[in-house]
C-alpha positions in Angstrom: 101.5 112.3 -212.0 103.4 108.6 -212.3 102.3 105.5 -211.4 104.1 102.3 -211.8 101.7 99.9 -211.5 102.7 96.1 -211.1 101.0 92.8 -211.5 102.6 88.5 -211.9 103.6 87.8 -208.6 102.7 84.3 -206.6 103.4 81.1 -204.8 105.8 78.8 -207.4 107.5 75.9 -206.9 111.2 75.8 -206.7 111.8 75.6 -210.4 109.0 76.7 -211.7 109.0 80.7 -213.5 106.9 83.4 -213.3 106.6 86.7 -214.6 106.3 90.2 -213.1 104.5 92.8 -215.2 105.0 97.1 -214.7 103.3 99.5 -216.0 104.4 103.1 -215.7 101.8 106.1 -216.4 102.8 109.8 -217.5 106.6 108.8 -217.6 106.9 109.2 -221.3 108.7 112.7 -221.0 110.9 111.2 -218.0 114.5 110.4 -218.6 113.9 107.4 -216.6 114.3 103.8 -217.4 112.4 101.3 -215.5 113.2 97.9 -213.5 113.2 95.7 -211.0 114.4 95.7 -206.9 114.0 93.2 -204.5 113.7 93.1 -200.9 116.8 91.7 -199.2 116.2 90.3 -195.7 118.9 90.8 -193.3 120.1 94.1 -194.9 121.0 97.3 -193.1 118.8 99.6 -193.6 118.6 102.0 -195.9 120.0 99.1 -198.3 117.3 96.4 -197.5 116.3 96.9 -201.2 119.0 94.9 -204.2 119.0 96.0 -207.5 117.5 93.1 -210.1 117.5 94.0 -213.3 117.1 97.8 -215.2 116.4 98.8 -218.6 117.4 102.0 -219.8 115.5 104.8 -221.9 117.5 103.9 -224.1 116.6 100.6 -224.5 119.8 99.0 -223.0 119.1 95.8 -220.2 121.2 95.3 -217.1 121.0 92.4 -215.0 122.7 91.5 -211.7 125.0 88.7 -211.6 123.3 86.9 -208.8 120.2 86.3 -211.2 122.0 86.7 -214.4 120.9 83.4 -216.7 117.7 82.7 -214.9 116.5 86.5 -214.8 115.7 88.0 -217.8 113.9 91.6 -218.6 112.5 93.1 -221.6 109.9 96.0 -222.4 107.4 96.3 -224.5 107.7 98.3 -228.4 105.5 101.5 -226.1 108.6 101.6 -223.3 105.6 102.1 -220.6 106.2 98.6 -219.9 108.7 96.2 -218.4 108.7 92.7 -217.7 111.1 90.4 -215.4 111.0 86.7 -216.7 112.1 84.8 -213.8 112.5 80.8 -214.6 114.8 78.5 -212.4 113.2 80.5 -209.2 114.9 79.3 -205.6 113.5 79.7 -202.4 116.8 83.1 -202.0 114.5 84.6 -204.8 111.9 85.1 -202.2 110.6 88.7 -201.6 109.0 91.3 -202.5 109.7 93.0 -205.5 109.5 97.0 -206.5 109.3 98.3 -209.8 111.1 101.8 -209.4 111.7 103.8 -212.4 115.2 106.1 -212.8 117.5 107.9 -214.5 120.1 106.3 -212.0 120.3 103.1 -209.9 122.1 102.5 -206.8 123.3 98.8 -206.0 121.2 98.9 -203.2 118.9 101.6 -201.6 115.7 101.7 -199.0 112.6 100.2 -200.4 110.3 103.1 -201.5 113.3 105.4 -200.8 114.0 108.8 -201.6 117.0 107.3 -203.8 114.7 106.3 -206.6 112.3 108.9 -208.7 109.4 106.8 -208.7 108.4 103.0 -207.1 105.8 100.4 -207.3 104.1 99.5 -204.5 105.6 95.4 -204.7 104.3 93.0 -205.6 105.2 90.1 -203.3 106.8 86.6 -204.8 107.3 83.3 -203.0 109.5 79.8 -204.3 108.3 76.9 -202.0 111.0 74.4 -201.8 
């Protein structure tokens, strides 16, 4: 059974930084990459989760334009833990951040929906202005 465990969420002042972590168990024989979505308010149902960043199984990293230059994704040597380093945070970054794993990543999808193989439970991030 695959399990994704997130940590690192919380409240921080605008301009501050946070690091989210996600550790996977049971994913070693899967071709899935790992990364992050975040729940965006006001989006239509079924597309409320916005892709943020991901690391493919072979180690390539992708970061969405909306956060590029402020967010960095990396993983540990074992490939079982990914980190999302977030800096220069703004109130618009406030969201529930979900760790996910799959080989195909849609730009927008339902949070914890069926289009991604695996999801974590989510960790809230609040940016105070």
